[in-house]
FILORO-167274 format. One record per residue (C-alpha): residue in one letter; residue number from 0; x, z, y. Coordinates in steps of 0.5 Angstrom, whole numbers, plus 500, padded with zeros to 3 digits. Example, Ala and Ser with C-alpha at 12.3 -4.5 7.8 and 13.67 -1.06 7.14 Angstrom:
# residues 2
{r A,0,{525,516,491}}
{r S,1,{527,514,498}}
END
This chain:
# residues 287
{r X,0,{832,313,183}}
{r X,1,{825,314,181}}
{r X,2,{822,312,174}}
{r X,3,{817,307,173}}
{r X,4,{813,312,169}}
{r X,5,{813,317,176}}
{r X,6,{811,311,180}}
{r X,7,{805,309,175}}
{r X,8,{803,317,176}}
{r X,9,{803,317,183}}
{r X,10,{800,310,184}}
{r X,11,{795,311,178}}
{r X,12,{797,304,175}}
{r X,13,{797,303,168}}
{r X,14,{804,302,165}}
{r X,15,{805,298,159}}
{r X,16,{812,299,155}}
{r X,17,{818,303,156}}
{r X,18,{820,307,162}}
{r X,19,{826,305,166}}
{r X,20,{829,307,172}}
{r X,21,{827,303,178}}
{r X,22,{833,301,183}}
{r X,23,{829,297,188}}
{r X,24,{822,293,189}}
{r X,25,{822,285,190}}
{r X,26,{817,280,191}}
{r X,27,{821,274,191}}
{r X,28,{825,272,185}}
{r X,29,{831,269,188}}
{r X,30,{832,276,191}}
{r X,31,{831,280,185}}
{r X,32,{837,285,183}}
{r X,33,{839,289,177}}
{r X,34,{834,295,176}}
{r X,35,{829,292,181}}
{r X,36,{821,292,180}}
{r X,37,{819,285,181}}
{r X,38,{812,285,184}}
{r X,39,{808,278,182}}
{r X,40,{804,277,188}}
{r X,41,{799,271,189}}
{r X,42,{802,267,194}}
{r X,43,{799,262,199}}
{r X,44,{801,256,194}}
{r X,45,{803,259,187}}
{r X,46,{802,265,183}}
{r X,47,{807,270,182}}
{r X,48,{807,270,175}}
{r X,49,{811,264,174}}
{r X,50,{817,267,177}}
{r X,51,{817,273,173}}
{r X,52,{822,269,168}}
{r X,53,{827,268,174}}
{r X,54,{826,275,176}}
{r X,55,{828,278,169}}
{r X,56,{834,273,169}}
{r X,57,{836,276,175}}
{r X,58,{836,283,172}}
{r X,59,{829,286,174}}
{r X,60,{828,291,169}}
{r X,61,{820,292,170}}
{r X,62,{814,288,173}}
{r X,63,{808,289,176}}
{r X,64,{803,284,174}}
{r X,65,{796,282,173}}
{r X,66,{798,282,165}}
{r X,67,{803,285,161}}
{r X,68,{809,281,160}}
{r X,69,{812,281,153}}
{r X,70,{818,285,152}}
{r X,71,{818,288,159}}
{r X,72,{816,294,162}}
{r X,73,{810,292,166}}
{r X,74,{805,296,171}}
{r X,75,{798,292,170}}
{r X,76,{794,292,176}}
{r X,77,{788,287,178}}
{r X,78,{791,286,185}}
{r X,79,{799,286,185}}
{r X,80,{799,285,193}}
{r X,81,{795,291,194}}
{r X,82,{799,295,189}}
{r X,83,{805,293,193}}
{r X,84,{804,298,199}}
{r X,85,{802,304,194}}
{r X,86,{809,302,190}}
{r X,87,{813,302,196}}
{r X,88,{810,308,199}}
{r X,89,{812,312,193}}
{r X,90,{818,309,191}}
{r X,91,{821,311,198}}
{r X,92,{818,318,198}}
{r X,93,{812,317,202}}
{r X,94,{816,317,209}}
{r X,95,{810,316,213}}
{r X,96,{807,323,212}}
{r X,97,{813,326,215}}
{r X,98,{812,322,222}}
{r X,99,{807,321,227}}
{r X,100,{805,313,227}}
{r X,101,{802,309,233}}
{r X,102,{799,303,231}}
{r X,103,{798,297,236}}
{r X,104,{793,291,235}}
{r X,105,{791,286,239}}
{r X,106,{792,278,240}}
{r X,107,{797,279,246}}
{r X,108,{801,284,248}}
{r X,109,{803,288,242}}
{r X,110,{810,288,243}}
{r X,111,{810,289,251}}
{r X,112,{805,295,249}}
{r X,113,{810,297,244}}
{r X,114,{816,297,249}}
{r X,115,{812,301,254}}
{r X,116,{811,307,249}}
{r X,117,{818,307,246}}
{r X,118,{820,307,253}}
{r X,119,{815,313,255}}
{r X,120,{817,317,249}}
{r X,121,{825,316,250}}
{r X,122,{824,318,257}}
{r X,123,{821,324,254}}
{r X,124,{826,326,250}}
{r X,125,{823,324,243}}
{r X,126,{827,319,239}}
{r X,127,{822,313,236}}
{r X,128,{823,307,232}}
{r X,129,{819,301,232}}
{r X,130,{817,296,227}}
{r X,131,{814,289,230}}
{r X,132,{816,282,233}}
{r X,133,{823,284,236}}
{r X,134,{825,287,229}}
{r X,135,{826,294,226}}
{r X,136,{829,298,231}}
{r X,137,{831,305,232}}
{r X,138,{837,309,234}}
{r X,139,{840,303,237}}
{r X,140,{840,299,231}}
{r X,141,{836,292,230}}
{r X,142,{834,288,224}}
{r X,143,{830,282,224}}
{r X,144,{825,281,219}}
{r X,145,{822,274,221}}
{r X,146,{815,277,222}}
{r X,147,{811,281,227}}
{r X,148,{809,286,221}}
{r X,149,{814,286,215}}
{r X,150,{812,287,208}}
{r X,151,{810,294,206}}
{r X,152,{817,295,202}}
{r X,153,{821,293,209}}
{r X,154,{816,298,212}}
{r X,155,{817,304,208}}
{r X,156,{824,303,207}}
{r X,157,{825,303,215}}
{r X,158,{820,309,215}}
{r X,159,{825,313,210}}
{r X,160,{831,311,214}}
{r X,161,{828,313,221}}
{r X,162,{825,320,218}}
{r X,163,{832,321,214}}
{r X,164,{836,320,221}}
{r X,165,{831,325,225}}
{r X,166,{826,320,228}}
{r X,167,{819,323,227}}
{r X,168,{815,318,231}}
{r X,169,{814,310,230}}
{r X,170,{811,305,233}}
{r X,171,{808,299,228}}
{r X,172,{805,293,231}}
{r X,173,{799,291,226}}
{r X,174,{797,283,225}}
{r X,175,{791,281,222}}
{r X,176,{796,277,217}}
{r X,177,{798,284,215}}
{r X,178,{791,287,214}}
{r X,179,{789,282,210}}
{r X,180,{795,282,206}}
{r X,181,{795,290,205}}
{r X,182,{802,290,208}}
{r X,183,{800,296,212}}
{r X,184,{795,299,207}}
{r X,185,{795,307,206}}
{r X,186,{799,308,213}}
{r X,187,{795,313,217}}
{r X,188,{796,312,225}}
{r X,189,{795,318,229}}
{r X,190,{794,314,235}}
{r X,191,{791,307,236}}
{r X,192,{792,301,241}}
{r X,193,{788,295,242}}
{r X,194,{790,290,247}}
{r X,195,{785,285,247}}
{r X,196,{782,280,242}}
{r X,197,{782,272,243}}
{r X,198,{777,270,237}}
{r X,199,{780,263,237}}
{r X,200,{787,265,235}}
{r X,201,{790,264,228}}
{r X,202,{784,259,226}}
{r X,203,{789,256,221}}
{r X,204,{789,263,217}}
{r X,205,{782,265,219}}
{r X,206,{776,261,217}}
{r X,207,{772,263,223}}
{r X,208,{773,267,230}}
{r X,209,{768,272,227}}
{r X,210,{772,273,221}}
{r X,211,{778,274,225}}
{r X,212,{775,279,229}}
{r X,213,{772,283,223}}
{r X,214,{779,283,220}}
{r X,215,{782,286,227}}
{r X,216,{776,292,226}}
{r X,217,{779,294,220}}
{r X,218,{785,297,224}}
{r X,219,{780,302,226}}
{r X,220,{780,305,218}}
{r X,221,{787,306,219}}
{r X,222,{786,311,224}}
{r X,223,{786,319,223}}
{r X,224,{780,322,223}}
{r X,225,{781,325,230}}
{r X,226,{786,320,232}}
{r X,227,{785,317,239}}
{r X,228,{784,309,241}}
{r X,229,{786,307,247}}
{r X,230,{783,300,249}}
{r X,231,{783,294,254}}
{r X,232,{776,296,258}}
{r X,233,{777,289,261}}
{r X,234,{776,285,255}}
{r X,235,{768,284,253}}
{r X,236,{770,283,246}}
{r X,237,{774,289,245}}
{r X,238,{768,293,249}}
{r X,239,{763,291,244}}
{r X,240,{767,293,237}}
{r X,241,{769,300,240}}
{r X,242,{762,302,242}}
{r X,243,{760,304,235}}
{r X,244,{766,308,234}}
{r X,245,{766,316,234}}
{r X,246,{772,318,236}}
{r X,247,{776,320,242}}
{r X,248,{776,313,246}}
{r X,249,{781,312,252}}
{r X,250,{779,305,256}}
{r X,251,{784,302,261}}
{r X,252,{783,297,266}}
{r X,253,{787,293,271}}
{r X,254,{780,290,274}}
{r X,255,{776,297,275}}
{r X,256,{772,295,270}}
{r X,257,{766,300,270}}
{r X,258,{769,307,270}}
{r X,259,{775,307,266}}
{r X,260,{779,313,264}}
{r X,261,{786,310,266}}
{r X,262,{787,305,271}}
{r X,263,{793,300,272}}
{r X,264,{794,298,280}}
{r X,265,{799,293,281}}
{r X,266,{804,294,287}}
{r X,267,{809,289,286}}
{r X,268,{810,282,282}}
{r X,269,{816,278,283}}
{r X,270,{820,273,279}}
{r X,271,{825,279,278}}
{r X,272,{820,285,276}}
{r X,273,{813,288,277}}
{r X,274,{811,295,279}}
{r X,275,{805,298,278}}
{r X,276,{802,305,278}}
{r X,277,{797,308,273}}
{r X,278,{792,312,275}}
{r X,279,{788,317,270}}
{r X,280,{781,319,272}}
{r X,281,{779,324,267}}
{r X,282,{783,328,262}}
{r X,283,{786,324,256}}
{r X,284,{786,327,249}}
{r X,285,{792,329,246}}
{r X,286,{795,328,239}}
END
């Protein structure tokens, strides 16, 4: 188990109070266990600080909060939610650094795309894990999370379990909620995919369609320096947001939009199955 002081050193967060061993990270006081670090994040309707007493009653040995908690070791940070991703990565030993990560974003089709990539990698003999709408899946096991992109402790716990079981590639579905709530902060993708953009989606969460699109484009900052981005060449909004990027770009079209790098040709569609061919028009970048 890591110590609180080691987590503070690795993340650059100030520690107030005595050191202690940390057995886990929790963000819901009802789930806090003895030895946990309770991260008091700001919720949609309540301040996490008000749940600190309950977390301590349940055995949490330390807290990460905006202010020091009396008689309790505290990691003091301006934004506990952002710190949560850094703490989770450090607690689980930075498993993402041991893996090749593939990130998929877009309004629709993230899960279908993840299934295609998973199938392709598995057929090539590369075991792969997936974190997305169908849960956390690897090695024939599935655990539900209730979210397309779960909270960062769940992501890093899953990546650590995958890495320890010999899996070296993982696919992560990335939502705008995950981007704004820093669930995927610190992850670096070796390959990115943008399926499409529907600007009017999730306006109960985003104040304007423009805000939704801007949030999606923050995904580009999570790509490695030379990581290719595969994008939907048939989507005008996607074409607009990828145009300024200086990185390997791969356009995919089902409607022969312009001169795509790859073209999807549908051969058969019926109630039972679909068959299509993928035509590669020019050499594609390799990871």
